[in-house]
N, C-alpha and C positions, 0 to 999 in steps of 0.2 A: 497667188501662192504657187510655188513650184510643185509640179505633180510628182508622184512617186517614181514613175518611169523616167522622168527627166533627170532626177537626182542620180538614179542608177546609171543612166546613159553617160552622165558627166564623169562618173568614176571609171566606167568601162573604157572611155576614150583614152585615158592615160594609163590604166591598169587592167588589161584584158583578163587577168587572172583574179579579179576582185570577187569577193564573196557576195553574190547577188542576193542569196537567200537571207544572209545576215542583214544587209541593208534594207531589204523589204520588211523583215520582221521588226527592225528597230523603228522604221518609219511608221508602221501601223501602230506599234505599241505606244510610241510617244504621242501620236495624234489622239489616240483614245484616252491616254492618261491625262492629257491637258484638257480634253473635252471642250467645254464652252468657256474656258478661261479667256480673258481679254487683256490686252496690253493697254498702256496709257493712251495710245493712238486710237484705240477702239477696234483694232484688227485682232484676229484670232491669235492667242498666245503662241500656238504651235508654229506660227510663221517665224518666230524668233529662233528656236533651235534649228529650223529648216534653213534659215539664212546663215546661221553659224556654220552649218554643214557645208553650204554652198561656198563660203569663204575658204574653207579648208580644202575643197576640191580644187580651187585655184592654186593651192599650194601642192596639189597632187599627192595628198596623204593617203594612207592605207585604209582599208575598209573598217578596221577596228576603231580608228580615230574618228571616221565619219559617223559610225554608229554611236560612239560615245558622245559626239556633238549633238546628235538627235536626242539622246537620253539625258543630257547633262543637268537638266533642271527637274527631272521627274521625281527624284528622291526628296529634293528640297521643297518643291512646289505642288506636288500631287500626293495621292495616297500610296504611291509605289514605295517599296522598301528596298534597301540595299540587298537583302537576301533574295528578294524576288528578281532583281536585276541579275544577280549571280546565277540563279537557277535557270533563267531564260536565255542569258547571253554569255555566260561563262565568266571565269575569274578575271581574265584580262580586261574586259570591258567594265566589269563591276569595279575593278580597282581604279580605272580611270575616272569613272563617275563618282566614286567615293572621294577621290582626291579633289575633284572639282567641287563636290558638295561641301567639303570641309573648308574650302577657301572662298566660298561663294560671296562673302561680304567682307570688303576691306574698307572700312569706313574712316575717312580722314578726319571726321569731326568727333570721333570717340576719343577716349583717353589714349595717351600715347602708348601705354603698355599694351592695351588691347590691339591697337593697330600693329604694333611690333609683333605680337603673337600671331596675328593673322598672316603677316608677311612671312614669319617663320614657316607656317604651314604651307604657304605657296612655294617657298624655296625648297622645302623638304620634299614636297610632292614632285616638284620639277626634277630634283636630284634622283628620284626613283624612276621617273619616266618623263622624258621631255615632252611627250604628247599631251600631258596635263597642261603644260604652259601653252602649247599651240592652240588647244581648245579654249583656254581661258582668254588668250589674246583675241581670238576670233570672236568670242562672246562679247568682250569689251568693245571691239571695233564696231560690231553691229549695234550695240547700245549707244555708241557715240554717233553713229549715222542717224539714229532715230531720237536723238536727245531733245529735239525741238518740242516733243510732246510731253516732256517732263516739266514740273513746276520750276520756276526760275531759281529758287534757292537750292533745290536738289540738283538742278542742272549745273550750277556753278560748282557745287561740291564734287560731283562726278567728274567734271572737266578738270578740276584741280588735282583730283586723285589720279586721273589718267596722265596728266602732265608730269606729276611727281613720281609715280611708280610704274605704271604700265608701259608708257612710251619709252622711258629709259631702259626698262627691262627688255623690251623688244629690240632696242638698239644693241644692248649687251649680248643678246643672242644672235645678232647679225641680221635681224629681220627688218631691213631698212624701209621697205615699202609700207609695212604695217606701222612702223614708228612714225614715218612722215605723215601718213594719213591721220593717225591719232593726234599728232601734234597740231596739225592744221585745224582739225575739228575742235580741239580743246582751245586753241588760240582764238578761234572765232567766237567762243563763248566768254573766255576770260578777258579778252581785249578786242571787242568787236570793231571799234573805230580804227585801230591800227591794222587789224586784219583786212578790213574793207579797203583801206587806203592802199595797202601793198598789193592786194589782188587787182585793184583797178589800175595801179601803176604798171604792174607786170603785163596786163592785157594791152596797155598802150605801148609799152616797149616792144611787145611781141609784134604788134601791127606795124610799128615803125621800122623794126629790124628784120622783118620777115624775109625780104629779098637778100639782105646781107647774110643771114643764117643759111639760106639755101646755097648762096655762092660759096661760103666756107665749106659746107658739107660736100658740094660737088668738087671743089678744088682738092680737098683732103682725100676724097675717094679716088680721084684720078691719080694723085701723087703716089698713093699706096699701090694702086694697080700697076702703075708704070714700073714699080720696083718689084713686081711679082708677089705682092702680099695680098692674099685673099682676106678681105676685111669688110665688116659691116659698120657703117658710120651712122650714128644716131645723134641728132640734136637733142638737148635736154634743157629743161628750165628749172631753176632752183625753186623750192617750195616756199610759201609765204612765211611760215614760222621760222624756217631755216634762215631766211633773209633777215627777219626781224631780230633773231638771236645774234646773228653775226654783226648787225648794225649796233646792237646794244653792247656786245662784247668788245668790239673794236672801235666804238665811238665813230662810226662812219655813216655817211648818208648813202642812200640807195645809188646815187650816181657814182659814188666812189668804189662800189663793189666791182671786183673784176671777174666774178664767176656767177653772175646772174644767169647768163646763158653759157652753155658749154657743149662739148661733144664727147661721146663715148665711141671708142674704136674697139670693136670686138673681133678677135682673131682666133685662130685654131690652137696655137701652141705658145709656150712661154718664149721660145726663140723669136716667134713672130712679134711678140710684144716689144722686145728690145729693138728689133729691126724697124718696127713702125715708129718707135720713139726717135730713132735716128733720122727717119724720113721727115718727121714733124720738125725736128730741130734744124735740119738742112733747109727746109722750106721757109720757116719763119724764125725770127729772132726770139730767143728765150728771155723771159723776165727773170733776172737773177734772184736767187733765194726762194723761188716758188716751184721747185722740183721735189717730188716725194716718191720714193720707191717702196710701196707697200707689198711688192712681190718678194723682194729680198727680206724685208722686215714686216711681216703681216701684222695687222692690228689684232688686239686681244679677242675680238669677236670673229676672227678668221678672214676678215676683209683683205683681199689682195687686189692691187691695181697699181698702175703707174699714173701719177698726176703731174702735169706740167702746164704752165701758163706761158703763152707766146704772144707776140705782137702780130696779129693777123692782118687781113686786108683792111685798108682804110684806117690803119693804126689802131684797130680795135683789139683790146685784150681778149684773148680766148683761152678758156681752160679746156684741156684735152685729157681725158681719162682713157687709158689703154689697158685692156685685160682680155683673158680668154673667155669663151662662152660659158665654160664651167665656173670660172671666177665670178662672172656676172650673175649667175644663178645664186651663188653663195652670197654675193654682195646684197642682193635684193631680198632673198628668202632665208638666209642664215641657216640655222640648224634644220629648218624644214626642208631645205634644198638637198641635204645629204641623201635623203630617201630617193631622190631622182636618179642617183648614180649607183644604188646598191647592187645592181645586177650587171654593171658594166665592168669590163676587164680592168684590173689594177693598172696595167701598162698604159691604157688610154687615160685613166684618171691622172696618173703621174705626168703624162704628157701635157695635160690641160691644167695642171697645177693644183689638183685636188688630191692630197696625199693621206688625209687622216679621216677616219670614220667619225660620225657625230659624237659617239661616246668618248672620244679622245680629243675632241676639238678644243681650241683655246677657250671658246665660250664655256665649254663644260669644265675646263680647268679653273676658270674664274668662279664658276658655281661651286666647285669643290672647295675652293679657298674660302668662300663665304660660309660653307658648311663647317669648316674648321673653326672659324670665328664663332659661329653659333654654338658649337659643341664645347667650347672652352669656358662656358659658364658666364658670359656677359649678361648683364641685366637687359630686359627688353628694350629699355630706353637707349642703352649703348648700342645694342644690336641694330636698332633702327637707324641711329646716327651713322654707324659704320657702313650699313648697306646703302644709304643715300650717298655717302662719299664715293663708294665704289660705282654706283650707277652713273654719277654725273661727271666724273673727271675726263679730261682730254689726256691723251697719252704722249709720253716720250719713251725712247728706247735707249737703255744703257747696257754696258757689257761688263762681265767679269774678266779678269786677266786671261782666262782660258777661252774666252769668246762666247760664253753663255749669254743669251739675250734676256734682259729683264725689262718687262713693260711696267712703267710707273706713271702716276698722275703728273700732269704738268705742275711744276712747283715743288716736286718731291725733293727731299734732301738725302744725303748719304745714309742717314738713320733709317729712312724708309727703304732704301736699297738693302741695307743690312737685314731688316726684318723680312723683306721679300725673299731673301735667300733662306733664312731660317730664324725662328724666334730666338734660339740660343745665340745666334750670331748678333742679332740686334741687342739682346740683353747684355752681351759682353763687349759691345762696341765702345772704343775709347778714342778713335781717330780714323782718318781716311786719307787716301791719296786719289785725286782725280786727274787722269791723264798724266800720271807721273809726278804731280805736284801735291804737296801736303796742303790741304785746305781745311777750313772750319767745318764742323759737322752741320752747321746751319746753312751752308752753301746750297743754292738751288741748282739741281743738275740740269744739264742740257742734252738734247738729242745727240747720241753717239758717244757720250762720255764713257771712258773706261774707269771703273771704280774699284779700288782696293780697300777693304775694311781692315783696320788694325784693332786687334782684340786683346782683352785681358780677362783671365778667369776670375780675377778679384773684383771686376767691375759690376755695377748694377745701374740700370737706367735711372737718371734723376727724374723726378716728377715733372720738371719744367719741359722735358722733351715732348710731352703731350701737346703743348701749345705750338711746337715747331713742326711736327710731322703732319702729313696730309692723308696718309692711307689709313683705312679703318683697322687693318691688321696691326699696324704699328701702335696706334692709339690704344687698342685693346690690350696689347702685350705690355705696354708701359703702365697702364692702369693696374693690370694684374700684378706686375712686379712691385708696384708701389704698395698695393694692398698687402701683398705677401711680406714685404719688408716691414710695414707697420705692424702687421700681425706678429711677425717674429720678435719685434721689439717688445710688444705687449706681453707675449709669451715669456720672454726673459724676465720682465718685471714680475709677472705672476709666479714664475718658478722661484725667484728670489724671496718673495713674500712667504711662500709655502715652506721653503727650506728654513727660513729664519723662525717661523712659527714652530716647526718641528724641532729645531735646535733648542728652543726654550723648554721643550719636553724631553730633551736629550735623546732625540730620535733622528734618523737620517731619512732622506728622501729615497723611496724605492719606486723606480719608474714603472715596473711591472704591476705592482700593487695599485699604484695610482691610476694606471691605465684601465685596470679592471674595475675600478670604482667609478670611472667617468660616466658610463651610461646612466647611473643613478642620478646624475646631475643634469641629464638631458642634453649632453654634448656628444658629438660624434667621436672625438678622440681626445687624447690628453692635451695636445697643443691647443685645440680649440678652448678647452677648459682653462688652461693656463693664461691664454690670451684674454679670456673673459675676466679672469681675476685681475690681470694687469690693467684692464680698462676700468675696473670697478663694477662691472656688471654682475660679478659673482664674488662672494667672500672666500678668502683663503680658508676660513674656518669651515665653510661648507664642504670643501674637499676633505679636510681632516675628519669631519663627521661621517662622510661617505666611506672613509677608511676605518670607521669604528672607533675613533679617538675622541676623547673629551677635549673641549676647547674652552680656555678661560678667556672671558671677554677682556680682561686687563691685558693679557698677552696679545690679543688681536689688536687692541688699540695701540699698544706700544710699538708693535711691528709696523703698523700703518703710519704711526706718527714719525718714526725714524725714516721710513721710506719717503714720506712727504717732505721732511726736513732736508733730506739729501737732494731731492728734486729741486726744492726751493733755493738751495744754496749753490752747489756745484753745477747744477744743470738748469739754471734759471732761463737760459736760452736753449731750446730743444734741438741740439745738433749732435751728430755723430762724428767721431774722428779726433776730438779734443781730449786731452788728459783730464781725468776726473777732478783734479785739484786746480785746474786753470780757470781763472775768471774770464767770462765771455761778455762781449758787448758788440752791438751792431753799429757799423759806420754811419754816423748821423747825417752826413752830406747826402747820401743816396738812399739810405735805408736798405732793408733786405727782407724778403718775405718767403715763406715756405713754397716750394714748387720751382724756384729758380736756382740755378747753379751758384754756389757760394765757395769762397776760399777764406782761410784765416791768415792773418799776419800777426806773428808773435812779437810783443814788445816786452822786454825783460822788466820785471817788477810790476807790470800792469796787466798782463794776461794776453788774450787773443781778441783781435778786432775782426768782426765778420764783414766781408765785402761781397757784394754781388760781382759776378765775373766781369761785368761790363764797366765797372767803376774805373774812371780814368786815373784815380789816385794809385792804382796798383802798379802803374808804370814806374813809379819811384822806387819800387822794391825789386825791379827786374834783376839787379846785380846782387841781390841778397836771397838766393834760393833757400838758404837754411832757415829763413824766417817764415816760409810758406807752409801752411798746413791744409791738406785736402779735407774739406768738411762736406757733410751732407745733412740735410734737415732730418730731424728725428720726429717723434710724435709730440705734437703740441696739445696742450690742454684745450678741450673743446670750448669754443667761444673766445679764445685768446686772439688778440690783434697784434699786428706787426707793422713797423713803420716803412713807408715808401714815399719818397719825395718825387713829385711830378711838376712839370712846367706846362702852363697853358697860355697860348697866344689868344687873346680875347679882344673882340671888337669893342671899341670905346662907345658903347651905346647904353641907354637906360635899360636896366633889367638883365644885363649880361652876367654880372656877378651872381645874381639871384638864380639864374639858370644853372650855374655851376654848383652852387650849394644845394640846390634842389635835387640834382642828379645824385650827388654824393649821399645826401640824406635818404633818398628813396631806395638806394641800393645798400643801405646799412653800413656805409663807411663813416669814419669819424675824422674831422679836421682837427689836427693837433697844433698846426702852425700855418699861418697864411701871410704871404708877403706880396705886395702889389708894386710893380715898377713901371713907370712910363717909358715907352720906347724912345730912345734918343733920336730926335728929328722926325719922329712919326707920331702924329696925333690920333690917327684912326685906330690904333691898336695899343694894348699894353700887355705886359707879361705878368702872369700870376704864378707864384711858386707855392705849392701846398704840400705840407707834410701830412700824408694820409695815414690812418690806421686801418688795416684790412686784415682779413683772415688768412689769405693765401694769394698766389699769383692769379688763380682763376677769378677770385673776387676783384682783384685789382684790374685785370683786363676787362671785366664786365663794366666797371665804372669808367675806365678810359675810353672804351668803345662807345659807350652811351654819350660821353662828353663830346667825342668827335662828331657825333651825329647832330649835335645842336647847331643851329644856323649862325649863332653869334660866336662860336668857337672856331678859330682858324686852324689850330694845331694842338696836339697833346703828346707829350713825350716824358719818359723817365729822365730825371736829372742824373747825369753821369759824373759831374764835377762841380 
C-alpha cells in the first residue's frame, strides 16, 4: 500500500503549489472511515481509493481531485455523511464526492430505464464538473485491473459494462490511454481466446520485427535531423482489442493490417508537423488514400495529428503519426491534459496547437449536445439509445457553404447534417445539394462534402426518417415531431367532438373557459385534454361537466357515432393531404405502411391510390404531375394492420418455409397472401413473395431483419414492382 508521504510527494512533483494539508487530511480521514473493510481480493479496502488517487496523479490532476478520489467511496460504503465531508473538506470536494456517490452503480443487467437514469446522472455530473468523470474513470480502471478476484458472472457483467459505456466515454473525452487499457482488460474477460491469440501473435511479430523497427526509427530520426527538424521519434504497437476490432470491422486477417506497428513523430510547432510530413513523403512512397490531416480538421474529442502510411524499408508498410508535444498530451489524456497547460502563456499554447480551454473543447461541446437531448424530454430508453449511438460512431467531416465544419457519424445523411445545424432546420428540410448536385436525402455523406439544405416552412419530418438517420439528435427530434403531429391530430378531433356537443346545446366553444376547467380533469393544458378526448381516453362530456354544463347521454352517443361514421367512410385509410370526399386505397402490388413516405395518384371516378415513394409504378405518372398528391400518414386506430409485400430468396431445404412463417408469427405479423416460385435454372433456391399485414414500418423492419438473420434465408427485400 502506498504511504501517505509517497502520495503527497507524487503530487508535489508536478504541482509544487499543491495543498499538502488537504491531501494529508483526506488520506487519514478515508483510511479511518474504511477501517477494517476488505475487498474481494482480501486486501484492505482503503487500498482501492488510494490506487484511484495514484492513477489520477499520473494525469497530473489538482489537489481537490486527488482528495475527492481518496474520499469517493466514504459516503456510500462507510458511516460518513455528505454533510460531514462538506464540513471537513469544503463545498468543492463535497460536490465531487456527492456526484460520484450518485452514479456509483451503473448496472447493465438492471432494467433499461434504470440503467438510462444512472447514465443521465453520470452525464449531468460530468457537465457540472469534468473532474467527476476523471475520478469515475480512474475508479473503473482500478476495478478492471483487479477484476480477477470477482466472481465469474459479475466479472463478465462489469467487463461488458466497461466495454459499452466507460471505455467509449473515455474515448469521447479524448482519454485514449484510459480507453485502450479498459478495452484490453474487458476484451480479455469477454473473449479470452481471441485476446490470448492476438497478444501471443503480437509478441512474436515484435520479436521478428525488432531489428526492422529500430532501423526505421533511426532512418526517420536522421532524415528529420538532416532537414533541421527537432523531433522525437517513438515506435508504437497497436493494442490487442484495437487490432481485433479492426479485423472484425474490415474483415481482415492480422497479416493484412498495415498499422500493427507504427511511429509517432513529436515536434515543437505546427509548422514543424507539416515540414516533417514533407520529409517523410520525400523519403518513402505514400500509400494512396491513407493520408489524414486531423490538425486541419480535429476529431470531435480534440484529437489533432497527421496520419500517413508509407512504403518503408524492405517494402514494409509503415504508419507515421506526426503531432506536437502538446497535441500528444491531448491525444493520450484528453480533457485531463488541459490542466497541464493552464498556467502556460497563450502564445505558447497556440504555437503548439492547443487553442481552447477544457470548458470549450469539442469534447465538452459533444457533452452539451447530449445534455440538450436529455433535456428535451426523451424517455429513458430513447436517451440510452441515443447516447450509445453518440458513443460509438466513427466520424466524417462535412461543410456548410460558408465553410463551417460539421462532424457527423460515418453513414450519416443530409438529414443528420440538417439536424446537426439546428432542430428547426432538420424539421423543415425538404431537399439538399451535395457538392453542387441535387441528391436524395437518403444519400450517405462522405468526408469533405459541402452540403446545402433546402427548407420549407410548411414541411414536417415524416416518421420514416427515423429509420434513415444515424445520429441520436436526429432520431430524437423526428420522434418528437411525430408525437407532436399525432397529438395535434388527436387534439383537432377532440375539439371537433366538444364543439359539436356544445352546438347541440346551442352553445359555442369558449377557449378561455375550457382552459380554466382543464385542471379539474387532471390535465396540464387544454391541448392535452382535447388530445385525450380525440384518443378516447377522456369523454367530451367530462369537459362539459367541468364547465358546469349538463350532458345528455343521447347527445354524446350521437356525436361519437357521427364522428366514427365519418372516420369509417371518408378516412378509412388514415392519411393527411387528401380531400375529405375522396376514396382512398393502397397500391396492392407493393403495399404501404405508416412510417414510410407515401404519395397519392388521382384516378378520376375512382379516387386516390396510395403508393410508397419507392414504387416503380410511379414512373408511369412522371408526365402527369397534376395527378400527384402529397400525402402523409395520419393517426391509425390502435392495433390496425397495413399491407406490405416482401420477397424472400429461400434455400431449397427442408424446414426453410417453416422458419419464415415462425418468424412472422413470433413477431405478431399476419400472412395475407403467399406465392412460391422456383428460380429458373436454379434448383438450390426459390423465391417466396408474401403480402404481410403489419402495424407500421418499425414492425415491418423488425420482421425483415429477423428473417435476414435466418441461415436458410439468402435475401429479403420489399417488392417494388
